[in-house]
C-alpha positions in Angstrom: 2.1 4.9 87.9 -0.5 4.2 90.7 -1.3 0.5 90.3 -5.0 1.0 91.3 -5.8 3.9 88.9 -8.3 2.9 86.2 -6.5 2.9 82.9 -8.2 4.1 79.7 -5.5 3.0 77.2 -3.6 -0.2 76.6 -0.1 1.3 77.4 -1.5 2.7 80.6 -3.0 -0.7 81.5 0.3 -2.4 80.9 2.1 0.1 83.2 -0.6 -0.2 85.9 -0.5 -4.0 85.7 3.3 -4.1 86.0 3.2 -1.6 88.9 0.9 -3.8 90.8 2.4 -7.1 89.7 6.2 -6.7 90.1 6.2 -6.9 94.0 3.7 -9.8 93.8 5.9 -11.6 91.2 9.0 -11.1 93.3 7.2 -12.2 96.4 6.0 -15.4 94.6 9.5 -16.1 93.4 11.0 -15.6 96.8 8.2 -17.7 98.4 8.9 -20.4 95.9 12.6 -20.2 96.9 11.6 -20.9 100.5 10.7 -24.5 99.4 13.5 -24.6 96.8 16.0 -23.9 99.5 14.7 -26.8 101.5 14.6 -29.1 98.4 18.3 -28.2 97.7 19.3 -29.0 101.3 17.4 -32.3 101.2 19.2 -33.1 98.0 22.5 -32.5 99.8 21.4 -35.3 102.3 20.8 -37.7 99.4 18.2 -38.8 96.8 16.2 -40.6 99.5 15.5 -37.4 101.4 14.8 -35.5 98.1 12.3 -38.2 97.1 10.8 -38.2 100.6 10.3 -34.5 100.4 8.5 -34.6 97.0 6.3 -37.4 98.2 5.4 -35.4 101.2 4.4 -32.4 99.1 2.3 -34.6 96.9 -0.4 -34.8 99.6 0.5 -31.8 101.9 0.8 -29.1 99.3 -2.8 -29.7 97.9 -4.1 -29.3 101.4 -2.3 -26.1 101.9 -3.2 -24.6 98.6 -6.8 -25.8 98.8 -7.3 -23.6 102.0 -5.3 -20.7 100.7 -7.1 -20.7 97.4 -10.5 -20.9 99.0 -9.9 -17.8 101.2 -8.2 -16.0 98.2 -11.7 -15.3 97.0 -11.4 -12.3 99.3 -9.1 -10.7 96.8 -11.8 -10.5 94.1 -14.5 -9.5 96.6 -12.3 -6.8 98.3 -11.2 -5.4 94.9 -14.8 -5.2 93.7 -15.8 -3.5 96.9 -12.9 -1.1 96.5 -14.0 -0.4 92.9 -17.4 0.7 94.2 -15.9 2.5 97.3 -17.6 0.3 99.9 -15.1 0.3 102.8 -17.6 -1.4 105.2 -17.8 -4.4 102.9 -14.0 -4.5 102.8 -13.9 -4.8 106.6 -16.5 -7.5 106.7 -14.7 -9.6 104.0 -11.3 -9.4 105.6 -12.7 -10.2 109.1 -14.7 -13.2 107.9 -11.9 -14.4 105.7 -9.6 -14.6 108.7 -12.1 -16.7 110.6 -12.6 -19.0 107.6 -8.8 -19.4 107.3 -8.7 -20.9 110.8 -11.7 -23.1 110.3 -10.5 -24.5 107.0 -7.0 -25.3 108.5 -8.6 -27.1 111.5 -10.7 -29.3 109.0 -7.5 -30.1 107.0 -5.4 -31.1 110.0 -6.7 -34.6 110.4 -6.1 -35.4 106.7 -2.5 -34.1 106.9 -1.8 -36.2 110.0 -3.1 -39.3 108.2 -0.4 -39.2 105.5 1.3 -42.4 106.5 -1.7 -44.8 106.3 -2.7 -43.0 103.0 0.6 -43.7 101.4 0.8 -47.2 102.8 -2.6 -47.9 101.1 -1.2 -46.5 97.9 1.8 -48.8 98.0 4.5 -46.2 98.3 8.0 -47.1 99.6 7.8 -47.6 103.4 11.0 -45.6 104.1 9.8 -42.6 102.0 6.4 -42.9 103.7 8.0 -42.6 107.1 9.9 -39.5 106.0 6.6 -37.9 104.9 5.1 -38.7 108.3 8.2 -37.0 110.0 7.3 -33.8 108.1 3.6 -33.6 108.8 3.9 -34.4 112.5 5.0 -30.8 112.8 4.2 -29.4 109.4 0.4 -29.5 110.0 0.9 -26.2 111.8 1.7 -24.5 108.5 -2.0 -24.7 107.5 -3.1 -22.0 109.9 -0.7 -19.1 109.0 -0.7 -20.0 105.3 -4.5 -19.5 105.1 -4.4 -16.3 107.1 -1.5 -15.0 104.9 -3.7 -15.5 101.8 -6.4 -13.3 103.3 -3.8 -10.6 104.3 -2.1 -10.7 100.9 -5.5 -10.3 99.2 -6.3 -7.3 101.4 -3.0 -5.6 100.9 -2.9 -6.2 97.2 -6.4 -4.7 96.7 -5.1 -1.5 98.2 -1.8 -1.5 96.3 0.3 -2.3 99.4 2.3 -5.0 97.6 5.8 -3.9 98.7 5.2 -5.0 102.3 4.2 -8.5 100.9 7.6 -8.6 99.2 9.5 -7.3 102.2 7.9 -9.9 104.5 8.7 -12.6 102.1 12.3 -11.5 101.7 12.7 -11.6 105.5 11.1 -15.0 105.6 13.6 -16.3 103.0 16.6 -15.2 105.1 15.0 -16.8 108.2 14.1 -19.9 106.3 17.7 -20.3 105.0 19.1 -20.0 108.5 16.6 -22.3 110.1 16.8 -24.9 107.3 20.6 -24.9 107.4 20.5 -25.4 111.1 17.7 -27.9 111.4 17.7 -29.9 108.2 21.5 -30.4 108.1 22.3 -30.3 111.8 24.5 -27.2 112.0 25.3 -24.8 114.8 25.5 -27.7 117.2 21.9 -28.8 116.6 20.8 -32.4 115.6 20.2 -33.2 112.0 16.4 -33.4 111.8 15.9 -33.8 108.0 12.3 -33.5 107.0 11.2 -32.7 110.6 13.6 -29.8 110.6 12.2 -28.6 107.3 8.7 -28.6 108.8 9.8 -26.6 111.8 11.5 -24.0 109.6 8.5 -23.8 107.2 6.0 -23.3 110.0 8.1 -20.7 111.7 8.5 -18.6 108.5 4.8 -18.8 107.7 3.9 -17.4 111.1 6.5 -14.7 110.6 5.0 -13.6 107.3 1.4 -13.3 108.5 2.5 -11.4 111.6 4.4 -8.9 109.5 1.5 -8.3 107.1 -1.0 -8.0 109.9 1.2 -5.6 111.9 1.5 -3.4 108.7 -2.3 -3.4 108.1 -3.0 -2.3 111.6 -0.4 0.4 111.8 -0.2 1.9 108.3 -1.7 5.4 108.4 -3.8 4.8 105.2 -5.0 1.3 106.1 -5.6 1.4 109.9 -8.7 3.6 109.4 -10.4 0.5 107.8 -10.2 -1.3 111.2 -10.2 -4.8 109.8 -10.2 -6.4 113.3 -13.1 -4.3 114.6 -15.9 -6.5 116.1 -13.6 -9.4 115.2 -15.8 -12.0 117.1 -19.0 -10.9 115.4 -20.1 -13.2 112.6 -21.3 -11.9 109.3 -22.9 -15.0 107.7 -23.8 -13.4 104.4 -20.2 -12.5 103.8 -19.1 -16.0 104.9 -21.5 -17.5 102.4 -20.2 -15.2 99.6 -16.6 -16.0 100.3 -17.4 -19.7 100.2 -19.6 -19.4 97.1 -16.7 -17.8 95.2 -13.8 -19.4 97.0 -14.7 -23.1 97.2 -14.7 -23.5 93.4 -11.3 -21.7 93.4 -10.1 -24.1 96.0 -11.3 -27.1 94.0 -9.8 -25.7 90.8 -6.4 -25.3 92.4 -6.8 -28.7 94.0 -7.5 -30.2 90.6 -4.4 -28.7 89.1 -2.1 -29.3 92.1 -3.6 -32.8 92.5 -2.7 -33.6 88.9 1.0 -32.8 89.7 0.7 -34.8 93.0 -0.8 -37.7 91.2 2.1 -37.4 88.8 4.5 -37.6 91.8 2.8 -40.8 92.9 3.1 -42.3 89.4 6.8 -41.4 89.6 7.0 -43.2 92.9 5.9 -46.4 91.2 8.7 -45.9 88.6 11.5 -45.7 91.2 13.6 -43.4 93.3 15.6 -41.9 90.4 12.5 -41.0 88.6 11.0 -39.4 91.7 14.1 -37.4 92.5 14.4 -36.2 88.9 10.7 -35.3 88.9 11.2 -33.3 92.1 14.0 -31.2 90.5 12.1 -30.7 87.2 8.9 -29.8 89.1 10.7 -27.3 91.3 12.3 -25.6 88.2 9.0 -25.4 86.3 7.1 -24.2 89.4 9.7 -21.4 89.9 9.1 -20.2 86.3 5.3 -20.5 87.0 5.6 -17.9 89.8 5.9 -15.0 87.3 2.5 -15.6 85.5 1.0 -16.5 88.9 2.0 -13.0 90.2 0.6 -11.5 87.0 -2.6 -13.5 87.6 -2.9 -12.1 91.1 -2.5 -8.6 89.7 -5.0 -9.3 87.0 -7.6 -10.5 89.5 -7.3 -7.2 91.4 -7.3 -5.1 88.2 -10.3 -6.9 86.7 -12.1 -6.8 90.1 -11.7 -3.1 90.4 -12.8 -2.5 86.8 -15.8 -4.8 87.2 -16.8 -3.1 90.5 -16.6 0.3 88.8 -18.7 -0.9 85.9 -15.9 -0.5 83.4 -16.5 -3.3 80.9 -13.7 -2.3 78.5 -11.3 -2.0 81.4 -12.0 -5.6 82.3 -10.7 -6.8 78.9 -7.7 -4.5 79.0 -6.7 -5.7 82.5 -7.0 -9.4 81.6 -5.3 -9.4 78.2 -2.5 -7.1 79.3 -1.6 -9.6 82.0 -2.0 -12.6 79.6 0.4 -11.1 77.1 3.0 -10.4 79.7 2.7 -13.9 81.2 2.9 -15.7 77.8 5.9 -13.6 76.8 7.8 -14.5 79.9 7.0 -18.2 79.7 8.2 -18.3 76.1 11.7 -17.3 77.4 11.7 -20.0 80.0 10.7 -22.6 77.5 13.8 -21.8 75.5 15.9 -22.0 78.6 14.5 -25.4 79.6 15.1 -26.9 76.1 18.5 -25.3 75.4 20.2 -25.2 78.8 18.7 -27.8 81.2 21.9 -28.3 83.1 22.0 -24.7 84.1 18.7 -25.0 86.0 19.3 -28.5 87.3 22.7 -27.9 88.9 21.4 -26.0 92.0 19.5 -29.1 93.0 21.8 -32.0 91.9 25.5 -32.1 91.4 25.6 -32.8 87.7 29.4 -33.7 87.9 28.8 -36.5 90.4 28.5 -39.8 88.5 26.1 -41.1 91.1 23.6 -38.5 89.9 23.9 -39.3 86.2 20.6 -41.1 85.9 18.4 -38.5 87.8 20.1 -35.6 86.0 19.4 -37.2 82.6 15.9 -37.9 83.5 15.3 -34.3 84.9 16.6 -32.9 81.6 14.2 -35.0 79.6 11.3 -33.9 81.8 12.3 -30.2 81.4 12.3 -30.6 77.6 8.6 -31.6 77.9 8.0 -28.8 80.4 9.2 -26.4 77.8 6.3 -27.4 75.6 3.6 -26.4 78.1 5.1 -23.2 79.4 3.1 -21.0 77.1 -0.3 -22.6 77.9 0.5 -22.8 81.6 1.3 -19.1 81.7 -1.9 -18.2 79.8 -4.2 -20.5 81.8 -3.2 -19.2 85.2 -3.7 -15.6 84.2 -7.0 -16.1 82.6 -8.2 -18.2 85.5 -7.5 -15.3 87.9 -9.1 -12.8 85.5 -12.3 -14.9 85.6 -12.0 -14.9 89.5 -11.9 -11.1 89.3 -15.5 -11.4 87.9 -16.4 -13.9 90.7 -16.8 -16.5 87.9 -15.4 -19.6 89.5 -17.9 -22.5 89.3 -17.6 -23.3 85.5 -13.8 -22.8 85.5 -13.7 -25.3 88.3 -15.6 -27.9 86.2 -13.3 -27.1 83.3 -10.2 -27.7 85.4 -11.4 -30.9 87.0 -12.4 -32.3 83.6 -9.3 -31.2 81.8 -6.7 -32.2 84.5 -8.3 -35.5 85.6 -10.4 -36.5 82.6 -7.8 -35.7 80.0 -4.3 -35.0 81.6 -3.9 -37.8 84.1 -5.3 -40.6 81.9 -3.1 -39.5 79.1 0.0 -39.5 81.3 -0.8 -42.9 82.7 -1.4 -44.5 79.3 1.8 -42.9 77.8 3.9 -43.9 80.8 2.8 -47.4 81.6 1.0 -48.7 78.4 3.3 -47.1 75.8 6.4 -47.4 78.0 7.4 -43.8 77.9 7.7 -43.9 81.7 8.5 -40.4 83.3 8.4 -38.6 79.9 4.9 -40.0 79.4 3.7 -38.6 82.7 5.0 -35.2 81.8 3.4 -35.3 78.4 0.1 -36.0 80.2 0.6 -32.9 82.3 1.2 -30.8 79.1 -2.0 -32.2 77.4 -4.1 -31.4 80.5 -2.8 -27.9 80.8 -3.4 -27.1 77.1 -6.9 -28.4 77.2 -7.9 -26.3 80.2 -6.2 -23.2 78.8 -8.2 -23.4 75.6 -11.5 -23.7 77.5 -10.8 -20.9 79.9 -9.6 -18.5 77.2 -12.7 -19.2 75.2 -14.9 -18.5 78.2 -13.3 -15.2 79.0 -13.4 -14.1 75.4 -17.2 -14.8 75.4 -17.7 -13.0 78.7 -20.2 -10.5 77.4 -22.3 -13.1 75.6 -22.3 -15.3 78.7 -23.4 -12.5 81.0 -20.2 -12.6 83.2 -20.2 -8.8 83.3 -23.7 -8.5 84.7 -23.9 -7.1 88.3 -23.9 -9.7 91.1 -25.2 -9.4 94.6 -22.9 -7.5 96.9 -21.3 -9.3 99.9 -22.3 -6.8 102.6 -24.7 -7.4 105.4 -26.9 -4.5 106.5 -27.5 -4.4 110.2 -24.3 -6.1 111.2 -21.9 -3.9 113.2 -19.2 -2.4 111.1 
């Protein structure tokens, strides 16, 4: 079924959502494997490198995702423009989104390069802090292609061209595995570069992915007529303001959630290397499962945006709740896996037969047992958050996220870990409480969308008089 056809029944909506979502889900899983591959190879070097890697991501990942999430507002805006058949607006949104991606990356670069003094001020282990600095000295380059890739993925998804996203990510996975094996571990006659090698590999594959997507958009017979790079150096400030109006709250929402997990990593750093290494493994496993509802959320944002742009109020509800049902169903299965067979998902990252890994393996299993508790709410909240973004409703969900994650989740985790002595398990229980709190708030808001006026028409992000 055509993923962009407006569905008038629930079965048709489920089929349309799956048709759009499955390449996005697979690409998210493969993209997650890019980092998982590097986590595994760092684990082969030892727990110190694994802990250094997770400490690096605690600061660097929020910077990357903040930029990507801000420009991902283009997905909702492009989908709405497509729903009302406004191709000129599509062109403006993509063009200004690419410029914003460069500007945001440039602003984030000085923060990334300051990771060492930041972690020194936070009292982190000096050896792990130096490993983090080794990564960002090269890894700051990742910021530029990552943001541009978010814009291109938004554009291609809004026009149903999701298979090229998957193919580019599969190619990047193979390239990443080769470069990581060579540069992290020092194979093929190259020096062992550890985290610096991971940064070189990561930057290379990100540039590769955005180049493939851009080349497809410019050469595909159906898409090239849109001419997304026409008048590329001509500013369209009305569109820029609209992207930032919708996108900055998205960026801060994602920053609040990712920052919660980053803060949890810092708390784990205070507990010790074993706790940090176990947290790295459990977090990687949980984030891998999270890629499925995230892919469904991306599809829901497009489907909701198209229905909203076309004025189909009932279609908005069908699009959102179909994706929510699929996301929650999948996360229920992963919850069972985490609780019943933790060794199965831990073994790719740590040798569970090695006595030296006994402590981090046991800790990782205990963290996954808690992760199983929040799988359902995590799956629901990410889909409904994207559904709200499809309506360009981002400011209030941002406040909900900041309040829930930082006002409820982090304090709960700290108190349970350090006051009640639950240590790492307490940190993970805090994550579960924060996610559940935000999930309830966002589901309630979407359910009341009619009463809250979220379906009322909003100003269109097009600029009359600006060259097309």
